[in-house]
C-alpha positions in Angstrom: -21.5 13.5 -62.4 -20.0 12.4 -59.1 -16.2 12.4 -58.4 -15.2 9.0 -56.9 -11.9 8.5 -55.2 -10.5 5.0 -54.9 -10.5 3.0 -52.7 -14.1 3.8 -51.8 -14.1 1.4 -48.9 -10.7 1.8 -47.2 -8.7 -0.6 -45.1 -9.3 -4.4 -45.2 -12.3 -4.7 -47.5 -11.3 -7.3 -50.0 -13.2 -9.3 -52.7 -16.0 -6.8 -53.2 -19.3 -8.1 -54.5 -21.4 -5.3 -55.9 -25.1 -5.3 -56.6 -27.7 -2.5 -57.3 -31.2 -2.6 -56.0 -33.2 0.4 -57.1 -31.2 3.5 -56.2 -29.0 1.8 -53.7 -25.7 0.0 -54.4 -24.5 -2.7 -51.9 -21.1 -4.2 -51.5 -20.3 -7.4 -49.5 -16.6 -8.1 -48.6 -14.6 -10.9 -47.1 -14.3 -11.2 -43.3 -12.0 -14.3 -43.1 -11.4 -15.1 -39.3 -13.0 -11.9 -38.1 -16.5 -11.1 -36.8 -18.8 -9.5 -37.8 -19.1 -11.9 -40.7 -19.5 -10.6 -44.2 -19.8 -6.8 -43.7 -22.1 -5.0 -46.2 -21.8 -1.4 -47.1 -24.2 0.7 -49.2 -24.2 3.9 -51.3 -26.5 5.9 -53.5 -23.7 7.6 -55.6 -20.9 4.9 -55.6 -18.5 7.5 -54.0 -19.8 7.7 -50.4 -20.3 4.5 -48.5 -21.7 3.5 -45.1 -21.8 0.3 -43.1 -25.2 -1.3 -43.6 -25.0 -4.4 -41.5 -23.6 -7.9 -41.9 -24.7 -11.5 -42.3 -25.5 -12.5 -38.7 -25.3 -16.2 -38.2 -23.2 -16.8 -41.4 -21.0 -19.2 -39.4 -22.9 -22.2 -38.0 -22.6 -22.0 -34.2 -21.2 -18.4 -34.5 -17.7 -19.8 -34.0 -14.6 -20.0 -36.1 -12.5 -21.4 -33.2 -9.4 -23.2 -34.5 -9.5 -21.9 -38.1 -6.1 -20.8 -39.3 -5.0 -17.2 -39.9 -6.7 -16.0 -43.1 -9.1 -18.9 -43.0 -12.8 -18.5 -42.4 -15.2 -16.7 -44.6 -13.8 -16.2 -48.1 -15.2 -14.1 -51.0 -18.9 -13.7 -50.4 -21.1 -13.1 -53.4 -24.2 -10.9 -53.0 -27.1 -11.0 -55.5 -30.7 -9.9 -55.8 -33.5 -11.9 -57.5 -36.1 -9.1 -57.5 -37.5 -10.0 -54.1 -34.7 -10.8 -51.7 -30.9 -10.7 -51.3 -28.9 -13.8 -51.7 -25.5 -14.4 -50.2 -23.2 -17.3 -51.0 -19.8 -17.8 -49.5 -17.3 -20.5 -48.4 -15.9 -21.1 -44.9 -12.3 -22.3 -45.5 -10.8 -24.3 -42.6 -7.4 -25.2 -44.2 -4.9 -22.8 -45.6 -1.6 -23.7 -47.2 -2.5 -27.4 -47.7 -3.6 -29.3 -50.8 -7.1 -29.5 -49.2 -9.1 -26.4 -48.6 -11.5 -28.3 -46.3 -14.4 -25.9 -47.0 -18.1 -25.7 -46.9 -20.2 -23.4 -49.2 -23.4 -21.9 -47.8 -26.3 -19.8 -49.0 -28.4 -17.4 -46.9 -31.1 -14.9 -47.9 -32.7 -11.7 -46.5 -35.2 -9.1 -47.5 -32.8 -6.4 -46.1 -29.1 -6.5 -45.9 -29.1 -5.2 -42.3 -32.0 -7.4 -41.3 -32.4 -11.0 -40.4 -30.7 -13.5 -42.7 -31.9 -17.1 -42.9 -29.9 -19.8 -41.3 -27.1 -20.8 -43.7 -27.7 -23.9 -45.8 -24.8 -25.9 -47.2 -24.7 -26.4 -50.9 -22.4 -28.4 -53.2 -18.9 -27.2 -52.3 -16.4 -27.6 -55.2 -14.2 -24.8 -54.1 -14.1 -21.3 -52.6 -15.3 -18.0 -54.2 -18.8 -19.2 -55.1 -21.4 -17.0 -56.8 -25.1 -17.3 -57.7 -26.6 -16.4 -61.1 -30.3 -15.8 -61.4 -31.6 -16.4 -64.9 -35.3 -16.5 -65.9 -36.4 -17.9 -62.6 -33.6 -20.5 -62.4 -30.8 -20.5 -59.9 -27.2 -21.4 -60.7 -24.2 -21.9 -58.5 -20.8 -20.9 -60.0 -17.5 -22.1 -58.4 -13.9 -22.9 -59.0 -12.8 -26.5 -58.6 -9.6 -27.7 -57.0 -7.6 -30.9 -57.6 -5.8 -31.8 -54.4 -4.0 -34.9 -55.9 -0.2 -34.8 -56.3 0.4 -33.3 -59.7 -3.1 -31.8 -59.8 -4.0 -28.1 -60.3 -5.3 -26.3 -57.2 -7.2 -24.1 -59.7 -8.7 -26.7 -62.0 -11.4 -24.7 -63.8 -14.8 -23.0 -63.4 -17.9 -25.1 -62.9 -21.6 -24.4 -62.9 -24.4 -26.3 -61.1 -28.1 -25.6 -61.1 -29.8 -25.5 -57.7 -33.4 -26.0 -56.8 -34.6 -22.6 -55.6 -36.4 -24.0 -52.6 -34.3 -26.9 -51.4 -30.9 -25.7 -52.9 -30.2 -29.3 -53.9 -28.4 -29.7 -57.2 -30.5 -30.2 -60.3 -28.8 -32.2 -63.0 -25.1 -32.5 -63.3 -22.2 -30.1 -63.0 -20.9 -28.3 -66.1 -17.3 -27.4 -66.7 -17.3 -23.9 -68.2 -13.7 -23.0 -68.6 -10.2 -24.0 -67.9 -7.3 -21.6 -68.4 -3.5 -21.7 -68.3 -3.5 -18.9 -65.7 -5.0 -19.3 -62.3 -8.7 -18.3 -62.5 -11.2 -18.0 -59.6 -14.0 -15.7 -58.3 -16.4 -16.3 -61.2 -19.3 -14.0 -61.8 -21.9 -14.3 -64.5 -24.1 -11.7 -66.3 -26.2 -11.7 -69.5 -26.1 -8.9 -72.0 -27.2 -8.6 -75.7 -27.5 -12.4 -76.1 -24.1 -13.2 -74.5 -23.3 -14.8 -71.2 -20.2 -13.0 -69.7 -18.0 -14.8 -67.3 -16.0 -12.3 -65.2 -13.0 -14.0 -63.5 -10.4 -13.1 -60.9 -7.1 -14.1 -62.5 -3.5 -14.5 -61.4 -3.9 -14.9 -57.7 -4.6 -12.3 -55.0 -1.2 -10.6 -55.0 0.6 -8.2 -57.3 -0.2 -10.5 -60.3 -3.9 -10.2 -59.8 -6.3 -9.1 -62.5 -9.8 -9.4 -64.0 -10.4 -11.5 -67.1 -13.6 -11.9 -69.1 -14.9 -14.8 -71.2 -18.2 -15.1 -73.1 -20.5 -17.6 -74.7 -23.9 -17.6 -76.5 -24.8 -20.6 -74.3 -24.9 -20.6 -70.5 -23.0 -23.8 -70.3 -20.4 -22.9 -72.8 -18.0 -23.2 -74.6 -16.6 -19.8 -73.4 -14.3 -17.7 -75.5 -11.6 -15.8 -73.4 -10.9 -12.1 -74.2 -7.5 -11.7 -75.6 -6.6 -9.0 -73.0 -7.3 -8.4 -69.3 -10.1 -6.0 -68.4 -8.1 -4.8 -65.4 -4.7 -5.4 -63.8 -1.8 -3.5 -62.4 0.8 -6.3 -62.6 2.7 -4.7 -65.4 3.4 -1.3 -63.7 4.7 -1.4 -60.1 4.7 2.4 -60.0 0.9 2.6 -59.9 -0.7 4.0 -56.7 -3.2 1.1 -56.8 -1.8 -2.4 -56.9 -3.2 -6.0 -56.8 -6.2 -4.9 -58.9 -8.5 -7.8 -59.5 -11.6 -9.8 -58.4 -14.2 -7.8 -60.3 -18.0 -7.6 -60.8 -19.9 -5.7 -63.4 -23.1 -3.8 -62.5 -25.3 -1.5 -64.6 -26.4 1.9 -63.2 -30.0 3.2 -63.5 -28.8 5.4 -66.4 -27.6 2.4 -68.4 -23.9 2.9 -67.7 -21.7 0.2 -66.3 -19.2 0.1 -63.5 -16.7 -2.5 -62.3 -16.1 -3.2 -58.6 -12.7 -4.6 -57.8 -10.2 -5.0 -55.0 -6.9 -3.0 -54.9 -4.2 -2.2 -52.5 -2.2 1.0 -51.7 1.4 0.0 -51.4 4.2 1.5 -49.3 7.6 1.4 -51.0 10.1 0.0 -48.6 13.7 -1.3 -48.8 12.1 -4.8 -48.7 9.8 -4.0 -51.6 6.2 -3.1 -51.8 4.2 -3.6 -48.6 0.4 -3.1 -48.2 -0.4 -3.1 -44.5 -3.9 -1.7 -45.1 -4.8 -4.9 -46.8 -6.9 -5.2 -50.0 -9.6 -2.6 -50.3 -12.7 -1.9 -52.5 -12.5 0.2 -55.6 -14.9 1.1 -58.5 -14.2 2.2 -62.0 -16.6 3.0 -65.0 -16.7 0.5 -67.9 -17.9 0.8 -71.5 -18.5 -1.8 -74.2 -16.5 -1.8 -77.4 -17.8 -2.4 -80.9 -17.1 -6.2 -80.6 -19.1 -6.4 -77.3 -16.3 -6.7 -74.8 -16.1 -4.6 -71.6 -13.3 -2.0 -71.4 -12.3 0.5 -68.8 -13.8 3.8 -69.8 -10.6 5.7 -69.3 -8.7 3.3 -71.6 -6.1 0.7 -71.0 -6.4 -1.8 -68.2 -4.9 0.0 -65.1 -6.9 1.0 -62.0 -7.3 4.7 -61.3 -7.6 6.7 -58.1 -10.0 9.4 -59.2 -12.8 9.1 -61.8 -16.2 10.6 -62.6 -19.2 8.3 -62.3 -22.6 9.1 -63.9 -24.6 9.0 -60.7 -26.4 11.9 -59.0 -24.2 13.4 -56.2 -25.6 12.7 -52.7 -25.1 15.3 -50.0 -22.9 13.7 -47.4 -24.8 13.6 -44.1 -24.5 11.9 -40.8 -25.9 8.7 -42.3 -23.7 8.5 -45.4 -20.0 9.1 -44.8 -16.7 7.7 -46.0 -15.9 4.7 -44.0 -12.6 6.1 -42.6 -14.6 8.9 -40.9 -16.9 6.3 -39.3 -13.9 4.5 -37.9 -12.1 7.6 -36.6 -15.2 8.9 -34.8 -16.0 5.8 -32.8 -15.5 6.1 -29.0 -16.6 4.4 -25.8 -19.6 6.6 -24.9 -21.2 6.3 -21.5 -24.3 8.1 -22.9 -24.8 5.5 -25.6 -28.6 4.7 -25.9 -29.5 1.3 -24.4 -30.8 0.0 -27.7 -27.4 0.4 -29.5 -24.6 -2.1 -29.2 -21.4 -0.4 -28.1 -19.3 -3.2 -29.6 -20.8 -3.1 -33.1 -19.0 -1.9 -36.2 -16.3 -0.7 -36.6 -15.2 -3.1 -33.8 -14.3 -6.6 -34.8 -13.3 -9.7 -32.9 -11.4 -12.8 -33.7 -13.1 -16.1 -34.5 -16.3 -15.3 -32.6 -18.7 -12.5 -31.6 -18.0 -10.3 -28.6 -19.6 -11.9 -25.6 -20.4 -10.2 -22.3 -18.6 -13.1 -20.5 -15.3 -11.6 -21.8 -16.1 -8.2 -23.2 -18.4 -6.4 -20.8 -19.6 -2.8 -21.3 -22.1 -2.8 -18.4 -19.8 -3.4 -15.5 -18.4 0.1 -15.5 -20.2 2.8 -17.5 -18.0 4.4 -20.1 -15.5 1.6 -19.9 -15.1 -1.8 -21.5 -13.9 -4.7 -19.3 -12.0 -7.5 -21.0 -11.5 -10.8 -19.2 -8.3 -12.4 -20.1 -8.4 -15.8 -21.8 -5.9 -17.4 -24.1 -2.7 -15.7 -25.2 -2.4 -13.6 -28.3 -1.3 -16.5 -30.5 -4.3 -18.6 -29.7 -6.8 -19.5 -32.5 -9.5 -20.4 -30.0 -10.2 -17.8 -27.3 -8.2 -14.6 -27.6 -9.9 -11.6 -25.9 -9.3 -9.0 -28.5 -11.3 -6.1 -30.0 -9.9 -4.2 -33.0 -10.7 -1.7 -35.7 -9.4 -1.4 -39.2 -6.6 0.9 -40.0 -7.7 2.8 -43.1 -4.7 5.1 -43.9 -1.0 5.0 -44.0 -0.9 7.6 -41.2 -2.8 6.7 -38.1 -2.9 7.1 -34.3 -4.5 4.9 -31.6 -4.8 5.7 -27.9 -6.5 4.1 -24.9 -6.5 4.4 -21.1 -6.1 1.2 -19.2 -6.6 0.2 -15.6 -5.5 -3.3 -14.4 -3.6 -5.1 -11.6 -1.7 -8.1 -13.1 0.1 -10.2 -10.4 1.8 -12.7 -12.7 3.6 -12.8 -16.1 0.7 -15.0 -17.1 -1.6 -12.0 -17.1 -1.6 -8.9 -19.2 -3.6 -6.4 -21.2 -2.9 -3.5 -23.5 -2.8 -1.9 -26.9 -2.0 -3.9 -30.0 -1.3 -3.4 -33.7 -2.6 -6.7 -35.2 -2.3 -8.6 -38.4 -2.5 -12.2 -37.3 -1.2 -14.6 -34.7 2.2 -14.5 -36.3 2.4 -10.8 -37.0 1.6 -8.2 -34.3 3.1 -5.5 -32.1 1.7 -5.4 -28.5 2.3 -2.9 -25.7 1.0 -4.6 -22.5 0.6 -3.8 -18.9 1.8 -6.9 -17.1 4.0 -8.2 -14.3 7.8 -8.6 -14.1 10.4 -9.8 -11.6 12.1 -7.3 -9.4 14.6 -5.3 -11.4 17.9 -7.2 -11.7 16.4 -10.6 -11.0 16.0 -13.4 -13.5 12.8 -15.1 -14.6 12.3 -17.6 -11.7 8.6 -17.4 -11.0 8.9 -15.1 -8.0 5.3 -13.9 -8.3 4.2 -16.7 -6.1 6.0 -15.1 -3.1 4.6 -11.7 -3.7 7.7 -10.2 -5.3 7.7 -8.3 -8.6 6.6 -5.0 -10.2 4.0 -3.7 -12.7 5.6 -2.9 -16.1 4.8 -2.0 -19.7 6.3 -4.6 -22.0 6.5 -4.0 -25.8 6.8 -7.2 -27.9 7.1 -7.8 -31.6 5.9 -11.1 -33.2 6.7 -12.5 -36.6 6.8 -15.9 -38.2 10.2 -16.6 -36.6 9.8 -15.6 -33.0 8.4 -13.3 -30.4 10.9 -10.6 -29.3 10.8 -8.4 -26.2 11.6 -4.8 -27.4 11.3 -2.8 -24.2 10.3 -3.0 -20.6 9.6 0.0 -18.4 8.0 0.4 -14.9 4.4 1.5 -14.9 1.5 2.3 -12.6 -1.7 0.3 -12.7 -3.5 3.1 -14.5 -1.9 4.3 -17.7 -2.7 5.8 -21.2 -1.1 3.9 -24.1 -0.7 5.0 -27.6 0.8 4.3 -31.0 1.6 6.5 -34.0 1.9 5.0 -37.5 3.7 7.0 -40.1 3.8 4.8 -43.2 6.3 2.1 -42.3 7.1 3.3 -38.8 5.1 2.5 -35.8 6.1 4.3 -32.5 4.5 3.2 -29.2 4.3 5.6 -26.3 2.6 6.1 -22.9 1.5 9.3 -21.2 3.2 10.4 -18.0 2.5 13.8 -16.4 0.7 14.9 -19.5 3.7 14.1 -21.8 4.1 11.3 -24.3 7.0 9.1 -23.3 8.4 6.9 -26.2 8.6 3.2 -25.5 11.1 1.3 -27.5 12.4 2.1 -31.0 10.3 2.5 -34.1 8.9 -0.8 -35.4 8.5 -1.8 -39.1 4.7 -1.5 -39.8 5.3 -3.1 -43.2 5.6 -6.4 -41.4 1.9 -6.3 -40.7 0.9 -6.9 -44.3 0.0 -9.5 -46.8 3.4 -9.1 -48.3 5.7 -9.9 -45.4 6.8 -13.5 -44.6 6.5 -16.7 -46.4 2.9 -17.8 -45.6 -0.4 -16.9 -47.3 -2.0 -13.7 -45.8 -5.3 -12.1 -46.9 -6.5 -9.6 -44.3 -5.1 -6.2 -43.1 -3.7 -4.3 -40.2 -5.9 -3.5 -37.2 -5.5 -1.5 -34.0 -7.2 -2.7 -30.8 -7.2 -3.8 -27.2 -6.7 -7.2 -25.7 -6.2 -9.1 -22.5 -5.0 -12.6 -21.5 -4.9 -14.8 -18.4 -3.2 -18.1 -19.1 -3.9 -19.7 -15.7 -7.5 -19.3 -14.6 -9.0 -16.7 -17.0 -10.2 -14.5 -14.2 -7.9 -11.4 -14.6 -9.7 -8.4 -16.0 -8.6 -5.1 -17.5 -10.7 -1.9 -17.9 -10.3 0.3 -21.0 -11.8 3.7 -21.8 -11.2 6.6 -24.3 -10.2 4.4 -27.2 -9.7 6.3 -30.4 -8.3 5.4 -33.8 -7.7 8.4 -36.0 -6.9 7.7 -39.7 -6.8 11.1 -41.4 -7.0 10.8 -45.2 -3.7 11.4 -47.0 
């Protein structure tokens, strides 16, 4: 037996799609507006996971420029047909409107970390698609949406057969199930003469859950189980909340497990807040006498620690908990030439890191960012970030730059999206005591560190202090408090008051949010996009609690 501690993939790893191929388990997760697109992790024992690659080229043109926050790649589904991996996913370009304006794609590969085929568009009823391989036939599952006034945004689960070679639809579309509660994220499996439909139910927040239906016929009708397989919505005291979006997989020993998403909340005066985002969890499942799946430990609540019937794997350099991988990443001037220094765990917004704005060759051991659009741009924001994986974290980086205008800046950022971030930037300000009158054009001014807080309502200046052009910046997160600082004469100097880290979560504000908090570096130049800033020594430490 192996002891498994949830979440197994920690920090912004939602909508897990689990598959087993031989002795390996693979999980694909949503990436939304972030690159790399569709991260895939792998494990031999279900407890220890490593990054295994991503679906390169998942987005046609490798650009999500303009997509809204929490748009982009939603809920990929990973499957195996005995010869190759299949990935299907939707790219969503409208959020918070009656129209999702999406396209669903399919790509295949012989290895998850290898070359994926160019994505091919298939019928696109709605988001959260999945593929079902059955006796040599290929079926596409999806939810459908009714955008019309009075229509249901979640109008049922549909099934379409696809030609395996052309991916064109074969025959008509079958309506499998409609339900009074919101259902999405369909997955299909066949067991003992039954087709089981595993559904995400109740939305992606604290009402989330996993519901199961079954039929003797692939195209239905489907009978819905009279109780959820998994949910945490009836007990806000549980350490894992938002449990839902599940997939059932059989182990080599014949046992079953359920992958699902969950979130670790902080309890604040404003309610539960989950700044780490939705994460990947796994729990054992058994089948009852009537043929329905049930959690092995009983009931329907997620659990933090369970035993799974897999052979323990000795943790080595190549297989480590994801939070260790993140904490140990550094800019390394001795990095071999064949490795990419901006690979995982680095992520970038709406496009891949490009040497034209993220250059690791110009100055060995440093990364040079060329400023482009401002931090609220959905088009060309020069930002690199890593996932925060624990409720206690610390980030630090040394920065060198010479801004000569308020239109230029660079620094350290705690990021959720364009409407939720904290940024400590090296930038320009007027001479002390003077107002904002554009004096930079006559050579006046000073170099400062400016701390700003952004939320849905406004961007607020929290603190401004004089600075040199070379400075070490840092931030310490202790649950709901984020404290920024700089280093002077070997000492940490606080900058501004503590900020509410709970604001960088799905649960703050009035708009839909689906990602998680990140720590990173960024730069901007709003006039001619020529200003550059050099960074070194970045570290993000997230010690397990």
